[in-house]
N, C-alpha and C positions, 0 to 999 in steps of 0.2 A: 407824650404821656409824661406825667409828673413823677411817678415813682415806680418801683418794681412791682408793687401790688397792682397798679393799673396795667402794667405790661402782662402780668400773669393772668389777670382777668380777661385780657384780650386774646390770650392763647388758648387754643383748643388742643385736645390730646386724643390719641387713640391708643388702644391696648391690643397687642397681638401676642401670639405664642412666640416665645424666644426660640432661636435656633442656633446652630453651632457657630455661626458668624457673629453672634451677639456678645461674646465673652468680654470684649473690651468695653462695650457700652454698659453692660451690667456692672463691671468692675468700677467704672467711672462713677456711675450713679450711686453705687454702694458706698464708695469712699466719700463722695461729696455729701451724701445724706448723713452718714455717720459723723463726719466732721461737723456739719451744720447742727445736728442734734445735740452733740456732746461737747462742743467747744465751750469752755468755761465751767463745765460740770465735771468731766473726767480730766485727768492730767494730760497735757498736750503730747508728751512723749508716749504715753499709753495709746492715745488715739493714732498717732503715726505708726507705731509698731503694730497695732491691731489691723489697721487698714493695709499695711504692707503685706501682712500674712493672710488675713481673712478676706480681703477684697482684691487680691491679685487676680489677674485674668485667668491664671491656671486653675484657680478654685472654680470659677464659672465654666471654664472649658470642661472640667471633669463633670460638673453637674449637668451641663448640656448634653454630654455624651452618655449619661446614665439614664436608661429607660425607666428607672424607678423614680426619677426626679422630673418635675414639670416646672416650667418657668414662663412668666409673662413679662413683657416689656412695655412700659408706658412711654410714649414719645409725643413730642409736639407735632401737630399737623404741619406746621410750617417748619421745614428743615429736619424733621425726625430726630431732634435732640432727645437723648434719654433723660427722663425726669423721674422715673421710678420703676419698680418691678416687684414681683412676688415669686417665691420659690417654695415648692413643697417637695418633701422627700420622706423616706421611711423615718419613723420617730426614733431619736436617740437622746432621750432626756432621762434624767435620774428619778424615775418614778417606779415604784414597785409593780404597778399594774400595766406598764407599757406592753403592748402586744403587737404582733405582726399586722393586726387590724387597725393600728393607729398610724396616722401620718403626722408629719411635723411641718408647720409653716416656718421654714428655716429663716426666711426674710420676707418682709413686706416693707419696702422703703419708698418714700416719696418726698421730693424736695418740698420744703415748707411753703414756698410760694404757690404750690398747687394744692395745698390742703384746703378742705372746705368746698371743693368743686365736684366731688363725687368720684374722683379718680381712685382714691384709696378704697372706697366702698366697692368700686367696680373690680379692682385688683382682688379684693377679698372674695367677691362673688365668683371670680374665676377659680380661685384656690378652693373654695368650698364645693363648687360644682364638680371640679375634677376629683376631689377627695371622695365625694359621694359616688361619682361614676366608678371609682376604683374600689368601692365597697368598704371604705374606711369606717370604723366605729366612731373614732374621734379625730379631730384636728387639734394638735397640741402646739404650743409655742412657748418660748422663753422670752421674757422682756425685762429690761432693767426696772427694778422695783421703784426707782425714783422718777420714772418717765410717766408723769401723770397724764399727759396728752395721749400717749399710746395706750395706757391702761383704760382710759375713758373710751377710746376708739374700739378697743377689743370688747369692752363691756357692752357698748351699743350693738356690737355684732354677735352678742350671745355667749361670749367666752366667760368662764368663771375660773377662779384660782383653785388649783388642785395640788400645788406643791411649791417648793422653793429650790433654788440651786445657787451655788457660788459660780461666778463666771469670770474667767481670766481675761482681762483687757490689758495688753502690754505687761507691765510689771506689777500690776495690782489686781486684786480680786474684789468683785462687786456682787451685790445681792440681786438676784433675778427672781421674779415670780414666774411660775409655770402655770399656764392657763390651758383650758380645754374647752372645746366646743363639741357637744354630743351631736353627732350627725344623724342619729336615729330619732330625734325628738320631733 
């Protein structure tokens, strides 16, 4: 095969519910996708500091142990390499109307070589279905306001902007859009 795009096209993936033993895989996929997405956009020191704190295995261990949180892991069919994941949890975003009936898509990450093949859409479908099954009113998320590809993905999945927040990454603060998907429409 001539390049990584050819390799990715030949790889198939599967998605399964994440379990307690998946913290290291989730942490690796999280840090790798954060670096891949923001290298050259955010300061390198900020990326390293953010990944050390926010993508540490302990973060995922806590989420996986929390019954209010649900996670899914995307893996390659050949070798089960972690390539993406999604996490929903009770909403903790700075909106005046956030309620106990809202859930937050804390993370939906996928290595870029797997974009465009339906894996991201399938991860989103798991998160939305679980949110509906839990009776959530809305699924909320925060996304870097300069991430045009992510904003387009969320728009295609029915999300609309309902607010803004400042988000700390390392030593700097960046602007995020807060998006919502009404689950009762």
